[in-house]
KENU-428735 format. One line per 3 residues: number of its first residue (from 0); their letters; for each residue x, y, z of N, C-alpha, C. Coordinates in steps of 0.1 Angstrom, whole numbers. Atoms other than C-alpha are relative to their C-alpha. Layout:
N
NUM	a	X/Y/Z/X/Y/Z/X/Y/Z | ... $
# end
This chain:
343
0	maq	-12/5/-7/124/-8/148/12/10/-3 | -11/-9/2/154/15/153/12/-8/-6 | -11/7/7/184/6/131/13/9/1 $
3	ggg	-13/-8/1/221/16/128/3/9/11 | -3/-8/-11/228/27/163/-10/10/5 | 11/-8/-5/194/41/171/-6/9/-10 $
6	rrr	6/-9/10/187/59/139/-14/-5/-4 | 12/3/6/152/60/126/1/2/-15 | -2/-2/14/151/54/89/-14/-2/-8 $
9	afi	11/2/10/126/56/60/6/-4/-13 | -3/4/14/127/40/26/-11/4/-9 | 10/-6/10/111/56/-4/2/-7/-13 $
12	gsf	1/5/14/101/40/-37/-3/10/-10 | 2/-10/11/100/58/-70/-1/-7/-13 | 1/5/14/93/53/-107/12/5/-8 $
15	taa	-12/-4/8/126/53/-125/-3/4/-14 | 4/-3/14/108/54/-159/-5/14/-1 | 5/-14/0/95/88/-149/11/10/6 $
18	ggp	-11/-8/-6/129/101/-136/3/-2/14 | -2/3/-14/128/87/-101/14/-6/2 | -13/4/-3/161/79/-84/1/-15/4 $
21	glv	0/14/-4/151/43/-75/-5/-1/14 | 2/2/-14/152/32/-39/8/10/8 | -6/-11/-8/159/61/-15/0/-3/15 $
24	tae	0/1/-14/170/59/21/0/14/6 | 0/-13/-7/162/88/45/1/-3/15 | 0/0/-14/168/95/81/-12/8/6 $
27	vaa	11/-7/-6/139/106/104/6/7/12 | -5/-8/-11/147/134/128/-3/-6/14 | 2/6/-13/152/124/164/-12/7/7 $
30	qgg	11/-7/-5/126/150/173/-9/5/-11 | 9/-3/11/96/155/150/0/-10/-11 | 2/10/11/89/139/117/8/3/-13 $
33	als	-7/-4/12/113/156/93/9/-11/-6 | -8/10/7/131/134/67/12/7/-6 | -12/-5/7/167/139/54/5/-11/-9 $
36	lva	-4/11/9/177/120/23/15/-3/2 | -13/5/-3/208/99/27/7/-6/-12 | -6/7/11/214/77/-3/-11/-6/-9 $
39	avn	10/6/9/197/62/-34/8/-11/-8 | -5/11/8/203/29/-53/-10/-2/-11 | 8/2/12/191/22/-88/2/-13/-6 $
42	dvp	-2/13/5/194/-15/-91/-11/-6/-8 | 13/6/5/158/-23/-101/-9/11/-6 | 9/-10/6/135/-4/-125/-13/1/8 $
45	dps	13/-3/-5/104/12/-110/-3/-8/13 | 3/6/-13/106/0/-73/-11/8/7 | 11/-9/-4/72/14/-67/-6/-3/13 $
48	yla	5/3/-14/62/-4/-35/10/-8/7 | -10/6/-8/83/-16/-6/-7/-6/12 | 4/6/-13/79/-38/25/12/-5/7 $
51	lsp	-11/4/-8/102/-44/54/-2/-14/7 | 1/12/-7/109/-77/71/-3/4/15 | 3/-4/-14/97/-79/108/11/4/8 $
54	dgg	-12/-4/-8/132/-76/121/7/13/-6 | -5/-12/5/139/-46/99/13/-2/-8 | -13/2/6/170/-62/83/-1/-2/-15 $
57	mly	1/2/15/156/-69/48/-12/9/-5 | 10/-8/7/136/-47/24/-3/-6/-13 | 4/6/13/116/-60/-5/-7/10/-8 $
60	avs	5/-10/10/106/-41/-36/-6/-7/-12 | 4/5/13/84/-48/-65/7/8/-11 | -4/-8/12/96/-38/-100/-12/0/-9 $
63	eta	13/-2/7/65/-24/-116/2/2/-14 | -2/-1/15/73/-32/-152/-9/-10/-6 | 8/10/7/56/-52/-179/4/-14/3 $
66	ega	-4/13/-3/77/-82/-171/-3/-4/15 | 3/2/-14/73/-78/-133/10/-9/8 | -9/7/-8/97/-88/-106/0/5/14 $
69	vaa	-2/-4/-14/105/-86/-69/14/-1/4 | -14/0/-4/138/-78/-53/1/1/15 | -3/-1/-14/153/-82/-18/13/8/2 $
72	yrv	-12/-8/-4/178/-57/-2/3/-3/15 | -4/0/-14/198/-60/30/1/15/4 | 0/-14/-4/193/-27/49/5/1/14 $
75	dgg	-6/-1/-13/213/-34/81/13/8/0 | -12/-8/1/242/-13/68/-3/14/-3 | 1/-14/2/247/22/57/-9/3/-12 $
78	rpe	9/-2/11/228/18/24/-5/-14/-5 | 6/13/4/206/-9/8/9/-7/-9 | -9/9/8/225/-38/-8/-9/-11/-6 $
81	lag	8/10/7/208/-60/-34/4/-14/4 | -3/13/-5/206/-95/-20/-4/-11/-10 | 3/10/10/206/-116/-51/-8/7/-12 $
84	ppv	7/-6/12/190/-110/-86/-15/1/3 | 15/-1/-1/154/-98/-89/-6/-13/-5 | 7/12/4/130/-127/-92/-13/3/-8 $
87	pvd	13/-2/8/103/-127/-120/-12/-5/7 | 12/4/-7/68/-129/-106/-10/-7/-9 | 10/6/9/51/-144/-136/-12/8/-1 $
90	gsg	12/-9/0/28/-114/-137/5/14/-4 | -4/-13/4/28/-80/-152/-4/11/9 | 4/-12/-8/28/-46/-134/-3/-2/14 $
93	pth	3/2/-14/31/-57/-98/1/14/7 | 2/-13/-6/19/-27/-77/2/0/15 | 0/1/-15/21/-40/-41/6/-14/4 $
96	lsl	-5/13/-5/37/-67/-20/-1/0/15 | 0/1/-15/37/-80/16/6/-14/3 | -6/13/-5/51/-108/37/-11/-8/7 $
99	yag	10/9/-5/29/-138/45/4/-14/0 | -3/15/-2/36/-173/59/13/-4/-7 | -14/4/5/73/-173/49/1/2/-15 $
102	hvl	0/-3/14/66/-159/14/-1/15/-2 | 3/-14/5/66/-125/-4/-12/-2/-10 | 11/0/9/32/-120/-21/0/13/-8 $
105	tan	1/-12/8/29/-96/-50/-14/1/-6 | 13/-2/7/-3/-81/-64/4/5/-14 | -4/-3/14/1/-80/-102/-11/7/-7 $
108	ygc	11/-8/5/-21/-52/-115/-3/-3/-15 | 2/1/15/-15/-57/-153/-8/-12/-4 | 6/12/4/-26/-93/-155/-11/-5/11 $
111	gsv	10/4/-10/-47/-95/-123/2/-13/7 | -3/12/-7/-30/-121/-102/8/3/12 | -8/0/-12/-12/-128/-70/11/-11/0 $
114	tav	-11/9/1/22/-144/-69/7/-2/14 | -7/3/-12/40/-161/-40/15/-4/-3 | -14/3/1/78/-162/-38/5/-4/14 $
117	plr	-4/5/-14/93/-183/-9/12/9/5 | -12/-6/-6/118/-167/15/9/-11/6 | -9/9/-6/149/-185/25/2/4/14 $
120	pdg	-2/-3/-15/159/-187/62/8/14/2 | -8/-12/-2/183/-157/57/-8/12/-5 | 9/-11/4/154/-136/43/2/4/-15 $
123	tla	-1/-2/14/166/-137/7/-11/-8/-8 | 10/5/7/143/-147/-21/4/-13/-7 | -2/12/8/140/-182/-37/2/4/-14 $
126	akp	-3/-3/14/150/-184/-73/-12/2/-9 | 12/-1/8/115/-186/-86/-13/-1/9 | 12/1/-7/79/-183/-75/-4/-14/3 $
129	sgr	5/13/-3/62/-212/-58/-15/-2/-4 | 14/1/5/27/-204/-72/-6/13/-3 | 6/-12/4/4/-179/-86/-15/-2/-1 $
132	lqh	15/1/1/-34/-173/-83/-5/11/-10 | 5/-9/10/-50/-158/-114/-14/4/4 | 13/-5/-2/-80/-136/-107/-8/-1/-13 $
135	tgs	9/-1/12/-110/-137/-131/-12/9/3 | 11/-9/-2/-139/-114/-137/2/13/-7 | 0/-13/5/-147/-79/-148/-10/9/7 $
138	gph	9/-10/-6/-167/-48/-139/-7/8/-10 | 8/-8/10/-191/-23/-155/7/12/-6 | -7/-11/5/-165/4/-161/7/-5/-13 $
141	drr	-5/5/13/-157/0/-198/15/0/-2 | -14/-2/3/-122/13/-198/9/-7/11 | -8/4/-11/-109/2/-164/-2/-14/6 $
144	qrg	4/12/-6/-127/-30/-156/-3/-11/-10 | 2/11/10/-124/-52/-187/5/-13/4 | -6/13/-6/-105/-78/-167/5/3/14 $
147	pha	-5/-2/-13/-90/-83/-133/13/9/1 | -11/-9/-3/-65/-58/-118/3/-1/15 | -3/1/-14/-51/-69/-85/9/12/4 $
150	hqv	-8/-12/-4/-38/-38/-67/7/0/13 | -7/1/-13/-29/-48/-32/-2/-14/5 | 2/13/-7/-23/-80/-12/7/2/13 $
153	qpd	-6/-1/-14/-16/-82/26/-6/-10/9 | 6/9/-9/-21/-105/55/-10/7/9 | 10/-6/-10/-51/-99/79/7/1/13 $
156	psg	-7/-1/-13/-43/-90/115/2/-13/7 | -3/13/-6/-46/-126/126/11/-8/-5 | -10/7/6/-20/-137/102/-4/-13/-7 $
159	rwa	4/13/5/-41/-166/91/-3/1/-15 | 4/-2/13/-53/-151/58/8/11/-8 | -5/-11/8/-40/-130/29/-12/5/-8 $
162	vsv	11/-6/7/-65/-106/13/6/8/-12 | -4/-8/12/-61/-92/-23/-12/8/-5 | 10/-9/4/-80/-62/-35/1/2/-15 $
165	dlg	0/0/15/-90/-62/-72/-9/11/-5 | 8/-11/6/-100/-30/-89/-8/-4/-12 | 7/3/12/-111/-47/-121/-12/-9/3 $
168	tds	11/9/-2/-135/-72/-105/-9/4/12 | 8/-5/-12/-149/-51/-76/-2/-10/11 | 1/11/-10/-140/-77/-51/13/0/8 $
171	vrv	-12/3/-8/-116/-87/-23/0/-15/1 | -1/15/-1/-103/-123/-24/8/-3/13 | -6/5/-13/-94/-141/9/7/-13/-4 $
174	ctl	-8/11/5/-66/-166/3/8/-6/12 | -10/7/-8/-43/-191/20/11/-5/-9 | -10/7/8/-12/-209/8/-2/-15/1 $
177	eag	0/14/0/-14/-245/-3/12/-5/-9 | -12/4/7/19/-261/-12/7/12/-6 | -8/-12/5/34/-226/-16/-8/8/-10 $
180	apa	8/-7/10/6/-215/-40/-11/7/6 | 12/-7/-5/-20/-188/-32/-13/-8/-5 | 12/7/3/-53/-206/-30/-12/8/5 $
183	lhr	11/-8/-3/-87/-189/-30/-9/-7/11 | 9/4/-11/-108/-193/2/-14/5/-3 | 12/-6/2/-135/-168/-6/2/13/-7 $
186	eca	0/-13/7/-143/-139/-29/-11/8/5 | 10/-8/-6/-161/-110/-13/-3/12/-9 | 4/-9/10/-181/-88/-37/-2/14/6 $
189	lrp	3/-13/-3/-182/-50/-34/-9/6/-10 | 10/-6/9/-205/-25/-52/6/0/-14 | -5/-1/14/-202/-29/-90/4/14/-4 $
192	gsg	-4/-13/5/-182/-1/-105/8/8/10 | -7/-8/-11/-166/10/-72/15/0/-3 | -14/0/3/-131/0/-83/9/0/13 $
195	prh	-8/1/-12/-115/-11/-49/15/0/-3 | -15/-1/3/-78/-2/-47/8/-5/12 | -7/4/-11/-65/-6/-12/-9/-2/12 $
198	laf	7/4/-13/-77/-20/22/9/3/12 | -7/-2/-13/-67/-10/57/-9/-6/11 | 7/5/-11/-77/-29/88/0/9/12 $
201	hpd	1/-7/-13/-88/-13/121/8/-8/10 | -8/7/-10/-66/-21/151/-8/-11/8 | 8/10/-7/-95/-41/166/0/-13/-7 $
204	ger	0/13/8/-91/-67/138/-13/-4/-4 | 13/4/4/-128/-67/132/-6/9/-10 | 5/-9/10/-133/-38/108/11/2/-10 $
207	ayv	-9/-3/10/-117/-30/75/-6/11/-9 | 4/-11/8/-119/0/52/7/-1/-14 | -4/1/14/-116/-2/14/-1/13/-7 $
210	vne	1/-12/8/-107/29/-6/-3/-3/-14 | 4/3/13/-123/29/-40/5/11/-10 | -6/-9/9/-106/44/-70/-9/6/-11 $
213	ltp	9/-4/10/-134/46/-95/-11/9/4 | 9/-10/-6/-157/65/-72/7/4/13 | -7/-5/-12/-143/87/-43/-7/-4/12 $
216	tvt	6/5/-12/-156/66/-15/9/-10/8 | -5/10/-8/-146/43/13/-11/-10/4 | 9/10/-4/-164/10/19/4/-6/13 $
219	vcr	-2/5/-13/-167/1/55/-5/-15/1 | 3/15/0/-166/-37/61/2/-6/14 | -2/8/-12/-169/-62/89/9/-11/-4 $
222	wda	-9/11/3/-140/-87/90/-1/-10/11 | 2/11/-9/-145/-121/105/12/-9/-2 | -13/8/2/-110/-137/110/-3/-15/1 $
225	sag	3/14/-2/-125/-170/122/-5/-7/-13 | 6/6/12/-144/-175/89/8/4/-12 | -6/-6/12/-121/-155/66/-10/6/-9 $
228	slk	11/-6/8/-150/-134/55/0/15/2 | 1/-15/0/-153/-97/46/-14/4/-5 | 14/-3/3/-188/-82/46/-1/15/-1 $
231	plt	2/-14/1/-195/-47/32/-12/5/8 | 11/-5/-8/-217/-26/55/-5/13/-6 | 4/-13/5/-218/10/41/11/6/-8 $
234	evp	-9/-7/8/-201/33/17/0/15/3 | -1/-14/-5/-189/68/28/8/8/-10 | -7/-9/9/-180/97/5/13/6/5 $
237	llp	-13/-7/-4/-144/110/6/-1/15/-3 | 1/-13/5/-153/142/-12/-14/5/-2 | 14/-4/2/-188/154/-5/-1/12/-10 $
240	gap	2/-11/10/-201/175/-34/9/-1/-12 | -9/1/11/-173/164/-57/-6/-9/-11 | 5/9/11/-179/147/-91/1/-15/4 $
243	agd	0/14/-4/-187/110/-88/11/-8/-5 | -11/8/6/-158/98/-110/12/8/-3 | -12/-6/4/-123/105/-121/7/8/10 $
246	ayp	-7/-7/-10/-111/117/-88/13/-8/4 | -12/8/-2/-86/88/-84/5/-1/15 | -6/3/-14/-84/80/-46/11/-10/-1 $
249	sgi	-12/9/1/-53/61/-38/2/-7/14 | -4/7/-12/-39/53/-3/-10/2/12 | 9/-1/-12/-57/47/30/8/-5/12 $
252	vva	-7/3/-12/-44/46/66/-9/1/12 | 7/-1/-13/-60/39/100/9/4/11 | -8/-4/-11/-47/57/130/3/-12/9 $
255	pdg	-3/11/-9/-29/34/154/-9/-2/12 | 10/1/-11/-54/42/182/-14/-3/-6 | 13/3/6/-83/35/157/-10/10/0 $
258	rfv	10/-11/-1/-100/69/161/-2/7/-14 | 1/-7/12/-94/82/126/5/-8/-12 | -4/6/13/-90/71/89/4/12/-9 $
261	waa	-4/-10/9/-71/91/64/1/-6/-14 | -1/5/14/-73/87/26/4/11/-9 | -5/-9/9/-56/104/-3/-8/-1/-13 $
264	trg	7/0/13/-73/115/-36/9/8/-9 | -10/-6/9/-49/122/-65/-6/12/-8 | 6/-10/9/-73/141/-88/-3/14/7 $
267	edv	3/-13/-8/-81/167/-60/12/4/8 | -12/-4/-8/-46/167/-43/-4/3/14 | 4/-2/-14/-62/163/-9/1/-13/8 $
270	lsv	1/10/-10/-62/142/22/-14/1/7 | 13/0/-7/-96/132/36/2/-5/14 | 0/4/-14/-101/129/74/-13/-5/4 $
273	lav	12/6/-4/-127/106/87/1/-5/14 | 1/5/-14/-138/98/123/-6/-14/0 | 5/13/-2/-142/62/132/-12/0/10 $
276	ead	12/2/-8/-177/54/146/-4/-14/1 | 3/14/-2/-192/22/158/-7/-6/-12 | 7/5/12/-214/19/127/6/5/-13 $
279	glr	-6/-4/13/-191/34/101/11/11/1 | -9/-11/0/-171/65/93/-8/13/-2 | 6/-13/1/-179/102/96/10/10/-7 $
282	plg	-10/-9/6/-162/126/71/1/13/8 | -2/-12/-8/-146/155/89/5/12/-9 | -5/-10/9/-131/174/59/12/-5/-7 $
285	tvp	-12/3/7/-101/176/37/11/11/2 | -11/-10/-1/-67/193/37/9/-3/-13 | -9/3/11/-42/198/8/11/-10/4 $
288	cgg	-10/11/-3/-17/170/4/14/4/0 | -14/-5/0/14/192/2/7/-2/-13 | -7/2/13/21/184/-34/-11/-3/-11 $
291	hwp	9/4/11/5/169/-66/0/-15/-2 | 2/14/3/-9/134/-71/5/-9/11 | -4/8/-11/-7/118/-37/-3/-15/-2 $
294	ral	2/14/4/-1/81/-45/-1/-9/12 | 0/9/-12/5/66/-10/2/7/13 | 0/-6/-13/2/73/27/7/-9/9 $
297	aer	-5/8/-11/20/61/58/-1/8/13 | 0/-6/-13/17/69/95/11/-5/8 | -11/3/-9/46/70/120/1/9/11 $
300	dgy	-3/-8/-12/48/83/155/-8/13/0 | 8/-12/-1/20/108/152/1/9/-12 | -2/-8/12/30/120/117/-6/-8/-12 $
303	lyv	5/6/12/14/113/84/9/4/-12 | -9/-3/11/36/110/53/-7/-3/-13 | 7/1/13/24/114/17/11/0/-11 $
306	ane	-9/1/11/43/103/-14/-8/6/-12 | 6/-7/10/33/129/-40/8/-3/-13 | -7/5/12/42/113/-74/3/11/-10 $
309	rsg	-2/-9/11/38/141/-99/8/13/4 | -8/-11/-4/53/169/-78/13/-5/5 | -13/6/-3/81/145/-68/5/4/14 $
312	dis	-4/-3/-14/82/149/-30/-7/-10/10 | 6/7/-11/75/132/3/-3/12/10 | 4/-11/-10/55/156/26/-4/-7/13 $
315	wfa	4/5/-13/49/151/63/-9/10/7 | 10/-8/-7/21/163/85/0/-5/15 | 3/3/-14/18/165/123/-15/-2/2 $
318	vde	15/2/-1/-16/150/132/-5/6/14 | 6/-5/-12/-37/169/157/-7/-11/7 | 5/12/-7/-45/144/184/-15/1/3 $
321	asg	15/-1/-4/-80/158/192/-8/-2/-13 | 8/-1/11/-93/164/157/4/-10/-11 | -5/9/11/-72/140/135/4/8/-12 $
324	tpc	-3/-8/12/-64/169/112/15/0/-2 | -14/-1/3/-30/166/94/4/15/-2 | -5/-14/1/-10/199/97/14/-1/-7 $
327	yeg	-13/1/8/17/203/70/12/6/7 | -12/-5/-6/52/207/83/12/1/-9 | -11/-1/9/76/201/54/0/-11/-10 $
330	svq	-1/10/10/87/180/25/15/-1/-5 | -13/2/7/118/165/7/-3/-4/-14 | 2/3/15/122/162/-31/5/-14/-3 $
333	vaa	-3/14/6/121/126/-45/-8/-1/-13 | 7/0/13/112/126/-82/-8/-13/-1 | 9/12/3/83/103/-91/-2/-9/12 $
336	asc	1/7/-13/79/93/-54/-13/-9/-1 | 12/9/1/55/63/-51/-4/-6/14 | 4/5/-14/56/51/-14/11/3/10 $
339	vvf	-10/-1/-10/74/54/19/-4/-10/11 | 2/9/-11/79/28/46/11/3/11 | -9/-4/-11/97/31/80/6/-13/7 $
342	g	-7/10/-7/123/10/97/1/3/15 $
# end
């Protein structure tokens, strides 16, 4: 949605504990994908992940701290304005959030839970959460899977369900809200030791792709919205010939036309390009990410954007329409950058 007299804007999260500026506003060039930094606000520590309201007037940020909180900002003016105090989420280390059924949901990595915070009619946050779902379980990776670690939560394309991806339990949970509390509908198991991190739905609403952090792969799944069921079909390597572990894949994005999937791998500083096929994905190759430690990806208007955490920049790539290959065009410096979303 265009804001502020037709301007296209981007909002960038960062880790203040690592020297990041907080929440950054940028303008997107009228032609092309270049970003120009406009302002930064440092009201909330470690606003590592962001989500916009459907009308583009409110922005929500997790505070990825041991205490864990979520904050709301009004972004219909020249710079973000905090809309009330941050709300504790009763969970540690929230890494992701989304809007679902009149609530903000947070995925709390540290303790492995999902929290729901109600939204007031004006888009501001209620004073406290309305409920929390604690994940349980573990996985075979001795250091990373001793307990649950919810890494992402988002609604499915139908809007009926919320799905949470748990790196610690090698599973995806399908949930609804009951009296404002996240309620488990079904837990869908993935390969033990895969370490699922993020999930992206195909535009057809019937396929989903899960990027795995503990092994550099993507799990191709069938999604059944009528049943609220996720079924893994096959697992595709992101880095053919690379070591099986410690590559640290991170973000995943599906092209709006559904023809390609892109995924980032931090340990290799690359973006993988995969072609969507009827029965899975076909790896096409990799390109450098434009920096170091690509934490998150976003697509907008034919451009792919990468938040490179350790090099401290947002890089953008024009995507070749025929091959799906991202072609580096430029970057802006944002220390400890963690994500970018578009208004």
